C-alpha positions as CSV (number, residue, x, y, z in Angstrom):
1,X,-73.5,-19.5,-42.9
2,X,-75.8,-21.9,-44.7
3,X,-77.4,-20.9,-48.0
4,X,-80.8,-20.9,-46.3
5,X,-79.6,-18.3,-43.7
6,X,-78.1,-16.1,-46.4
7,X,-81.2,-16.3,-48.4
8,X,-83.5,-15.4,-45.4
9,X,-81.2,-12.6,-44.3
10,X,-81.3,-11.1,-47.8
11,X,-85.0,-11.2,-47.8
12,X,-85.2,-9.7,-44.2
13,X,-82.8,-7.0,-45.5
14,X,-85.2,-5.7,-48.0
15,X,-84.7,-7.9,-51.3
16,X,-88.0,-9.5,-52.4
17,X,-88.4,-13.2,-52.5
18,X,-87.3,-13.6,-56.1
19,X,-84.3,-11.3,-55.7
20,X,-83.3,-13.2,-52.5
21,X,-83.2,-16.5,-54.1
22,X,-81.1,-15.3,-57.1
23,X,-78.7,-13.2,-55.1
24,X,-78.1,-15.9,-52.5
25,X,-77.5,-18.4,-55.4
26,X,-75.0,-15.9,-56.9
27,X,-73.2,-15.0,-53.8
28,X,-72.6,-18.7,-52.9
29,X,-71.5,-19.6,-56.3
30,X,-74.2,-22.2,-56.6
31,X,-74.8,-21.0,-60.2
32,X,-73.7,-18.0,-62.1
33,X,-76.4,-15.3,-61.9
34,X,-75.7,-12.3,-64.0
35,X,-76.8,-9.0,-62.5
36,X,-79.2,-8.3,-65.2
37,X,-81.2,-11.4,-64.4
38,X,-81.4,-10.1,-60.8
39,X,-82.7,-6.9,-62.2
40,X,-85.4,-8.8,-64.1
41,X,-86.4,-10.3,-60.7
42,X,-87.5,-7.0,-59.3
43,X,-91.0,-7.1,-60.7
44,X,-91.8,-10.5,-59.1
45,X,-92.4,-8.8,-55.7
46,X,-95.4,-9.9,-53.8
47,X,-96.7,-12.2,-56.3
48,X,-95.7,-10.2,-59.6
49,X,-95.7,-6.4,-58.8
50,X,-97.9,-6.7,-55.8
51,X,-100.7,-8.6,-57.5
52,X,-100.6,-11.6,-55.2
53,X,-100.2,-14.2,-57.8
54,X,-97.3,-16.7,-58.0
55,X,-94.9,-16.5,-55.1
56,X,-91.5,-14.9,-55.9
57,X,-89.6,-17.9,-54.5
58,X,-91.2,-20.1,-57.3
59,X,-90.3,-17.5,-60.0
60,X,-86.8,-17.2,-58.7
61,X,-86.4,-20.9,-58.7
62,X,-87.7,-21.3,-62.2
63,X,-85.4,-18.5,-63.5
64,X,-82.4,-20.3,-61.7
65,X,-83.3,-23.6,-63.1
66,X,-83.6,-22.1,-66.5
67,X,-80.2,-20.4,-66.1
68,X,-78.6,-23.8,-65.6
69,X,-80.8,-26.2,-67.6
70,X,-82.7,-23.8,-70.0
71,X,-82.1,-23.5,-73.8
72,X,-81.7,-20.6,-76.2
73,X,-82.5,-22.4,-79.3
74,X,-85.9,-24.0,-79.8
75,X,-84.1,-27.2,-81.1
76,X,-82.3,-27.8,-77.8
77,X,-83.7,-30.2,-75.4
78,X,-86.1,-28.5,-72.8
79,X,-86.9,-31.8,-70.9
80,X,-84.4,-31.3,-68.0
81,X,-85.4,-27.8,-67.2
82,X,-89.0,-28.9,-67.3
83,X,-88.5,-31.9,-65.0
84,X,-86.5,-30.0,-62.5
85,X,-89.1,-27.1,-62.6
86,X,-92.0,-29.4,-62.0
87,X,-90.2,-31.0,-59.1
88,X,-89.5,-27.5,-57.5
89,X,-93.1,-26.3,-58.2
90,X,-94.6,-29.6,-56.8
91,X,-92.6,-29.5,-53.6
92,X,-93.5,-25.9,-53.0
93,X,-97.2,-26.8,-53.4
94,X,-96.9,-29.7,-51.2
95,X,-95.2,-27.9,-48.5
96,X,-97.4,-24.7,-48.4
97,X,-100.7,-26.0,-50.0
98,X,-100.6,-23.0,-52.4
99,X,-98.2,-21.2,-54.8
100,X,-100.3,-17.9,-54.7
101,X,-98.8,-15.2,-52.7
102,X,-102.2,-13.7,-51.7
103,X,-103.3,-17.2,-50.3
104,X,-99.9,-17.7,-48.6
105,X,-100.1,-14.4,-46.9
106,X,-103.7,-14.2,-46.3
107,X,-103.4,-13.8,-42.6
108,X,-101.6,-10.4,-43.1
109,X,-103.7,-9.1,-46.0
110,X,-104.5,-6.0,-43.9
111,X,-101.0,-5.7,-42.7
112,X,-98.7,-6.9,-45.5
113,X,-95.6,-4.9,-44.3
114,X,-95.7,-6.4,-40.7
115,X,-92.6,-8.0,-39.4
116,X,-94.7,-11.2,-38.7
117,X,-95.5,-11.5,-42.3
118,X,-91.8,-10.8,-43.4
119,X,-90.6,-13.5,-41.0
120,X,-93.2,-16.0,-42.4
121,X,-92.1,-15.3,-46.0
122,X,-88.3,-15.4,-45.0
123,X,-89.0,-18.8,-43.7
124,X,-90.5,-19.9,-46.9
125,X,-87.3,-18.5,-48.8
126,X,-85.2,-20.5,-46.5
127,X,-87.0,-23.7,-46.9
128,X,-87.1,-23.6,-50.7
129,X,-83.7,-22.4,-51.4
130,X,-82.4,-25.6,-49.8
131,X,-84.7,-27.6,-52.2
132,X,-83.6,-25.4,-55.1
133,X,-79.9,-26.0,-54.3
134,X,-80.4,-29.8,-54.6
135,X,-82.1,-29.4,-58.0
136,X,-79.2,-27.2,-59.4
137,X,-76.7,-30.0,-58.7
């Protein structure tokens, strides 16, 4: 099964966007994602705790990029993490014209829990995990 299919399935099985991204990367050994990091992703549901702000696919991607290219010490270089994060963010915005969950899902604002909206978001997860996988090489 392709990474995009696994990420999509995880999302449709009940993980949020951010969790789906991180779980799929971990399960497919793309990068090492500690369980504690996946726990941290829980609050990024529906644009940060349901607020409708930034899409969880983006936050999951940024976390993943940080896990591989981030720094711990302020003296370490941050350029590679910044460069890859910007590419990921810009690709998302180019594809979907917004990075805001509330805008992306506006057609389902009165029925956010509908299967149609879940399928739409699962498609976003699937498309962007492929982009992210390339950036993590």
